[in-house]
N, C-alpha and C positions, 0 to 999 in steps of 0.2 A: 863450289857453286855448280848448279846444274845448268848447263848451257846448251848442250846438244839436243836438237829436236829430232824425234824419230819420224822422218818424212820420206827418206829414200831407202828404207829397209826393203829387202826383197820379201816375197811372201813366205819363204822358208824361214825367215827370221822372226815371224810371228809365232810365238811358242804356244803350245797347249798350256792352259792354266786351270788349276784346281782351286776352287773356293770352298772353304769349310767354316766351321763355327769359330775359328781363331783368326780368320782373315781380317785385315784392317782396311780402312778406307783412307786414302790420302787426299786431302782437300785443303787447298790454300785458304788461309784465314781471310784473305782479301776478296774472295769471291762474293758475288751478290747474295743478299739475304734470301732471295728466291731460290737460288741454287742450294743453299744450306737447308731450306725447308724440304726440298725434294730429297736431299740426302738423308734427312731425318726420316722421311717416308721409306727410303731404301733400308735404313736400319731396322725399322719396324717389319718390313717385308722379309728381310733376312732372318729376323728372329722367328717369324711365323714358320719359315721353311727349315732353317738350320738350327733353331732352338736358342740362338744367342744373338743379341744385337751387336754388330761389329763396333769396335772402337774406331774413333776418328782421330787421325794424326795430321798435323799440319806441316811436318817436315820429314824428309826421307831419313834423316838421322834418327828419328824416333822409331823407325821400323827395325825389327830384328833382322839379323844378317840373312840374306837370301829369302826373305819372307815374301810370299805372294801378296799382291795388293789389288785393291780396286782403286783406280785413279780417276777422280772426277775433275775435269779440267776445262776451263774456259779461257781466262786471262791470267791466272795466278802464276807467278814466277816459280813457285815451289814445284809445280807440276809441268813446267815448260819442257823439260827434257823428254817427257813421254808423249807430247803432243805431235800430231802430224801437221805438216804445213799444207796449205791449200784448202783447208776447211773454213771457208770464209763467207759463203752465200747465206743469205737471210734464213735463220733458223735451221741451217744444215747441221747434221749431227752424225757422229761416228761411234760405233761400238766395235772395238777390235782388241787384239791382244798385243802386248809389247813387252820388251825387256830392257832394263837399264840398271847398271851398277849391281848386277847380280840378282835383281828383282824381276820376277815375272809378274805381269800386271794385266788386268782387264782395264782397258782405257775407255772411259765414257766422256767423249769430247763434243763440245758444241761450238759453232761459229759465234754464238752470242749466248746471252743468258737463257732464253727459251730453248735454243738448240741443245744446250747442256742439260737442261731439265728433261727434255724429250729423250736424250740419251740415257739418263738415269732410269726413267720409267720403261724404256725399251728393254734395258737389261732385266728389269724386274719381270716384264712380260715374257721375253723370249727364253730366259734361263731359270728364273725362279718360278715361272709359270703362274704368275699372279696377273690376271687379265685386267684390262682397264675398268670394267664394270663390277669389280669384285664387291664393292660396297653395297651395290643395289641388288645383288643376285644370290645372296646367302652363300657365297662362294667360300670354300675352305681349301687352302692349298695343300698339296701332298708334302708330307714331311720328308726331308732328305738328310743324308749324312754329309753329302758334298755335292757341289755343282761343277761340272766340267765343261770347259770351253775348248773345242778342238784346236789344234794348230791351224794357223792361217784363217782363223775367224776374222772376218772383216765385213761388217754391215754398215754401209754408208747410206744415209737418207738425205736426198736433196731437198730443196725447199718445196713446201706444199704447192700444188698447182693453183689453188685459190689462196691468195696471199693473206687475207684477213678472214678469220673463221670464228664467229661469235655465237654465244648462247645468250638469250634473254629470258631468265627465269621470271615469270610474270604470273599474277593471279595465284599466289602461293598460299592458299588457305590451308593446305596440308603441310607444305614444306617449311613455312616460317615457324610454326610452333615446334616442329621437329628439330630445326636448326638451333632453336633457342635453348634446347635441353642441355647441350654440352658443346665443348670446343670441337670435338671430333665430328659431330653432326654438322656444325657450321662450316667446317672445312671441306666437307664431302664433295660438294658441287665443284669447288675450285680444284681439288685434287683430280676429280674425274675429268674435268675439262682438259687439264694438262696431260693426263694419261692418254686421252684421245687426240692429243696434239692440236688442240684448239688454242687460240691466242688472244681472244677478245671477250670481255664480259660487258654486255650491254646492260645498263641500269640507270641509276640516279646518283647525282653528285653529292647532295647534302641531305642529311637526315635531321631529325629533331634536335639532336645534340649540337649540330652545327650552328644553330641560331642563337645559342648561348656561348659559343666558342668561335669567334670570328675567324674566317678563312680555314675552317676545319672541314675536310671532306668527310663523307659518310664512312661508317665502319666498313661497309661493303666495298667502297672505292679504295680505301687504304689497304684493305685486306687483299684485294685483287692486285694492287701495286706490289705488295710485299710477296705475293705469290708469283710475280713475273708476268702478269696478264696486262694487256692493253685494256683501255676503257673506251666504250662508245655510249652514246645516249640515244634516247628514243626520239621519235618525231615530235613529241610535245615538249622537248627540253633542249633548245639550242644552247650550246655551251653547258649543258646540264641544268639549265634554269627553267623551272616550271612556274607558271603564273599562280599556282596554288601557294607558292612561297613569297609572292609579291608583298603582302602585308607583313609577313614575318621579317623580311629584309628591312623594310622601312622602319618598322617598330623596334626591332631588336638590334639592328646594326646602325641605322641612321637616326634612330630615336625621333622620328617624326612621322606624320601622315603624308601619304602621297597617293592621289587618285590614279587609277589605272586607265589611262586614256590613250587613244591612238595618237593624238596630237602631242602627247608628252614624250617626244622623241628623246630628249635629254634624260628623262627618267628611265626610259627603256635602256638606253645606252649604259647608264650607271649600273642598273640592275644586272645587265649582261656582263659588264666589265668586272663586277665583283666575282662572278662565277669563273671568269677567265683567270682572274688573279688567284682565286682559290686553287684552281688546277695547277697554276705555275708554282705557288708556294708549296703545295703538297707533292710536287714533282711527279705528277701523274702522267703516264704515257697514254695519250688519247688520240682518238679519231674525232676531230671536232665536228659537232653536229650543227647544221644551220636549218632553219625552218620557221614557220610562223603559224601556230595553231592556238586555239583558245582553251579556256577552262573545261575540264571534264572531257578532254579529247574531242572537242567540238571545233568547228570552224570559228575563226576569230570574231566573226560578226554575230555569234550567238553567245549570250550570257557573260561575256568577258569585259568588253570595253563599253563604258556608258555612252561614249560618243560614236559607237558603231553598232548599236543594237538593231539588228535587221537592216542595217545600212552598210554599204551601198547595196542596191538591189540587183544590179547587173553583174554577171560573172566577170566581164572584162574589167570592171572597176574593182571588184574584189581581188582579182588576180593582180591588178596593178599595185594594190597595197602590199600583197605578199611579195611581189617583185622588188618593191622599194625596200622592204625589210630585209630581204636576202642580200641585196647590195649593201645595205647598211651594216649587216652582220659581218660580211666578208671584209669590208674596209676596217671595221672595228677590230676584228681578229688580227689582221695584218699589223695594225698599229700597236696593239697590246703585246703581241708576241715577237714582233720584229721579223717575222718570217714572210718572205715574198710569195711562197707557194705552200701554205700549210695544208696538211692532210685533212680533208673535210669529207663529209657526206651529207646528202639531203635525202630524206625518205619520201618517195613518191607515193602518197597515200591519200585516200579519200578525195578531198577537193583539189589537192595538188595533182592527184592522178587525173581527175576530170579536166583540170585546166591544162595539163600537159597534152592530153589527148586532143583538146580543142585548139591547141596552139597558143594559149593565153599565158602560160607560165614561161617566164624568161629566166633561163638557168644562167647563173653567173659563169662567165667564160674563164674557168679556172682548171688547169690541167690536173690538179690533185683533188678535184671534187668528185666523189663517188656518187653516181646516180643510183640510189638504192630503191629498186622497184619493190612493190609489196603485193603479196597475193590478195585476191579479192576478199573483202571483209566478210567473214561468216562462212564462206566456201573457199577452199584453198586451191585456187587455180590462177594462172596468169591473168593480170588485169587487161583492160581494153587497150591502154596505151602501150602495153608490151605486145599485145596481139597485133597492133597497128604500128609497130616500132619504126621509127624514122631512121633510116640508114645514116644520116648525118651525125647521129648521136653515138655511133658505134666506136668512134675514136676515143671517147671518154671512158674512164674507169667505171665499171658498172657492177652493181651488187643486187642481191635479192633477199627479201625478208619473207620467211615462210612460217606460218603458224602450224604447230602440231596440235594446238588447242586454242580455244577462244572463249572468253568469259560468257558471252551471251548465247552463242549457238554453235559451239564446237565440241570437240572431244575434251574431256576433263578428267573424269574418274577412270576411264579406260581409253586406250588408244583407238583411233578411228581412221586416221589418214593413211598411215602405212608407209614403209620405205619405198615401195614401187612408185607411189604417187609423189613422194619426195623427189625421187630420181627424175620422174617425168617433168616436174616443175622446172628443175634445174637444166635438164636437157632442152626443154622448150626455150628457156632463156638463152642458153648458149647458142642454139641454132639461130635465134632471132638476131643476136648481137654479133654472131660470127666469131666468137672467141670464148675462152674460159673466163668466168666472172672474176672480179678482183675481190669481192666482199660477199660474205654469206652470214646471215643471222637467222637463227630459228628460235621461235618462242617456245620455251620448254615447259611452261606451267610448273607443276609440282615435281617434275623430272622423273620420278620413279615410274609413273604410268607410261612414260614415253621413251624408255631407254633404248629400245630397239630402233626406233625412228631416229633418235638423237645420235646414237653411235653409228648408224648407217650414214647419216648426213656427214658426220666427221670423217668417216672413211672416204666418202665420195669427194669431199673438199680436198683431202690429202692427195688423191690420185684420180682426178676428175675424168681423165680421158679413158682410163681402162676399167673404172669401177663398174660392177654389175651387181644389182641387188640380189639376184638369185645366188650368185657365188658368195656374196657377203653373208647372206642368211645361212648358208651351209656352214661357213666358218663360225658364225655366231652360235649356231646350235651345237656344233662339235665342241666349242669352247666351254659353253655353260651347261650343257646337258651330257657331255661325254660323247665320244665318237661312236658311230654306228646307227644313230637314230635320226640323222640329219634329213634323209629323204622324207620320212613320215612327218617330221616336225616342220620342214619347209612347206609342205603341202597344207598342214594344219594352219600355219600362220597365214598363208595365202588365202585359204578358204575362210578364215576368220574375217579378214578385211572384206572379202567378197560377199560375206553374208549380210553386210549392212544394207539396209533399204536405201535405194537410190531414187528419191522422190521426183527426180526430174532428169530427163535425158541430157547427155552431154551435148553442148553446142559448139565445142571446139573440136574440129575433126581429129580423130585419133587420140583424144585425151580421155583416158579411162577414169571412171569414178569421179567425175567432175563435181557432182552434187551428192553429198553423203548426209544421211540423217544421223548425226552424231549424238552422243549421250545427253548433252545439254539441250538439244532440241526436244528430247523426250521430256525433260524437266519443264521446259517452257510450254510444250504441248499439253502436259497434264494440268499445269496452272491455267492455261488458256481455256480448256474445256471446262474445268471446274468453275472458272469465272463466268462462263457463258451459260452454265447449266440451267439456271432459272430465268434466263432471258429468252427473248424470241429466238426460235431455232434458226441456225444459219447452216446452209449446205457447204459454205466455204468459210469456216471459222478460223482458219490458221493464218491470221494476219494481225499484227499488233494494232492496226487501226481499229479492229473490232473491239479492242479494250480502251480505245481513246488515247493510246499512248503515242502513236505516231513515231517519228524518227526516221533516220536515213534508211534503215533496213526494211521498215514497213513500206515506205514510199517506193522502194525499189523491189519490193516483193521477195526479199531474201531472208526474212526471219525464219521461214520454214521451207521455202523453195518447193512447195508441193504443186505440181502441174497435173491436174486430173487426167488430161488426155494422154499423158505419158505413162499413166497407170491404168489405161483402158477403162477409165471411169468418167462420169459426167460431172462430178463434184469432188471437193476435197475430203468430205467425210467418207465416201465410198472408196476413194483412192487410199486414204489412210488405213481403213480397215483391211483392205486387200494387201497393201504393201507391208503393214505391220505384222499381219498374220503370216505372210510368206517369210518375212525375215525371222520371225519367232521360230518357225519350223526349221529354217536353216541353222540357227544357233543351237536349237535343241539337238539336231542331228550331229552337229559338231561336238556338243557336250558328250555324247555317247562315244565318239571317236577319241576325244581327249581323255575320257575316263579309262578307256582301254589302254591308251598309251601311258597314262600316269602310272599304272600298275607295272609297266615294263621298265620304267626308269629306275636307275640306282637310287637308293634311299636319300642320298645327299643331294640329289637333283630335283626331288619332288617338290620341295617348298618353292623354289623359283619357278618351276613349271606352273604351279598353281597360281602364283602371283602374276606371272607375265602373260599367261594365255588361258588357263582353265577358268580362273575367276572372271576375266573379261568376257569369255564366251557365255558363261552362265549369267553374268550381270546383264549382258545385252539381251539374252533370252527373256529375262525377267522384265527388262525395260520395255521390250516389245509387247510382252504380255500385259503389262500395266496400262500402257497407252491404248492398245488395241481394245481392251475391255472397256476403258472409259469412253472411248469414241463410240463403240458399239452400244454402250448404255445410253449415251447421249442421243443417238439415233432412235433407240428403242423408246426412250421417253417421248420424243417427238411423235412417234407412231402410236402412242398411248399404251405401250406394252410395259406397264409399271413393274411387274414382277421380273421381267427380263432386264429392265434397267437396273433394278436393285441388285440382282444377282451379279451383273457385270461390275457394279461399283464394289460389291464385296470381293470379287475376284481381283479387282484393281488393288484393293487394300492388301490382299494376300501377296500379290506380286511385289508390292512395295516393301513388305516385310522381308520377303526373300531377297530383294535387291540390296537392302541394307545389310542383311546377314551375310550375303555373298561378299560384298566389299570388305566387311570386317574380317574376313579370312586372311587378308594380307597383314593383319596386325600381329606380328610375332617378332621375337628377337629384338634387335635394335629399333625395329619399327612397331613396337608393341601397341602404340596408340595412334598409329599413322592416320587412320580414317576418321578418328573421333572429331577433329575440328571441322569436318566437312561442312561447307556452307554454300558454295557456288551452285551445286546441283540442288541442294536444299531438300534432301530426302525426308528429314523429320518434319519440316514445314509442310511439304506436299502430303505426307502421310496424315498429318493433323487435319489438313483441308479435306481430304477424302473421307476421313472418319467423321468430320462434321457433316459432310454431304450425306453419308450413310445414315447418320442420326436424324437428319432432317427428313429423309425418305421414310424412316421407321415411324 
């Protein structure tokens, strides 16, 4: 029996260990399935580097005499002799060398399941030199005959400074079809999260299959569980329940009709209880969500409840209903789980944000309720209630939700916010609350377009107090482009984000790039001007109300956020022409610099450089060109300059062709059809509209 734990060995007792293509992995059969999945990834990584996938043994007796081992250990008795004592903190992990019974070993130990998984991926990163973003960066590892760990190797990683660190892949027009192609693609996001030492997947609880199989969680939720990730849910889904599934529940599960009414409290409780029970039966590790919003991510008084359509009218009465629902949800959760202090979060977003700022939202007095603030919708900066943070809330656990993209008016096909702005958001939060946050979630969109921002966020959440974006970006460039080019690359990345048009001056002191004209704003702007082309001319056309659509972002003036005075102009048309043309020049100048650097990079690094930076630079140059020409043509038509108007529409069409072709350059290798399902920007649809416009002019 193996009974002695290696906990008191001196440093000189930690031997040098050599790993080669005959090394085996010792893993107790009783370890969690999520650990086994990570070990399977380690086998694949070792095959990439050493040429052979190592054999897994479940007992020391199966090892050859004096054979070197990789020991993966969490709770299994088989590996207990190799484990150090004292590795007990949440997600703490250790990579060290050890020896026992004649065997020298690399020990990958975790305090818990995720800690052990992190130890496995740390070994892959530090010694096999396979970095966390390898899937997304066209990365190929260097082949080796052996891997050597020096004597006294001991890398200990304490708990991350931000306890809960989440990704929310949302608006996945490119990602979902790609994931559906094969199991490896589906797994890619989950593996990447764990390699970056994230621990929570935000998403949805029940998919379509769940309504024909009672109490079955979604494929995504079960997969996250089996990968060792926690689950959290969005602000529209308390307990993972969305009102879009109300009829499905009553029809498929209860076999009856049930109206969705505010006064139907028992029906609401039953609906929510079903989701709580699903979570329990599926043994999902969750951060429970509470909140109360309506269909279509709208306030509850719009479009959802027949007995609350546009009623009540007053904010205090609307807030009172939300308050009552929050209290009801907390009581229900405690009753159904038997927990006196369940881990919960509430997302402070839109009307909840407004009501909290006005002092109308009554937060449940629960020590484990995370107040999850959210960036302002459409523009990614701290909201008013955080700017006016109430010190009495500082004792509560606090989190932050940050979009790297946004379906309506954000970055989508190329990154636009940047890691510096990410850091600035979280530093602003920490300063206001006087501590490191407890929870972080970033909206990742299709993932591939935002991997710099996403990985920078993961690094910051791991080591919040010492993280610096400049330093992180140097490491990022050295890792994925090779050493020696980091200074030029860091400057090019920085200049890329700074080349974006800022249509409105910052109004938070010291907050840089508060308002950015991201790629989806170009899409909406092109559609806006096309729609207005044959209508009476408007000097200030960039507002949804001009199309009769309305909505929260129109009434608050945030659909485009163009302030003429901030652009030395008297109206939005002139501001747009000036701002877009200037941004176009910036991106074109960067394209020349990027082209020069492209030719200096090693051949193996060119593809990723093109995907991650060169394509976005040229894409944004074309986007600026397209909208600038269309707005210029719109003004020329108003002035009676028909030929100039036609020429600008022709140039808009040319720019859109370039736009699509540029984005298509990222379609290669395992991403061969990546951009083809694109719909949120709607390049094809916009191109057809502009062609129709040109035909009408002809």
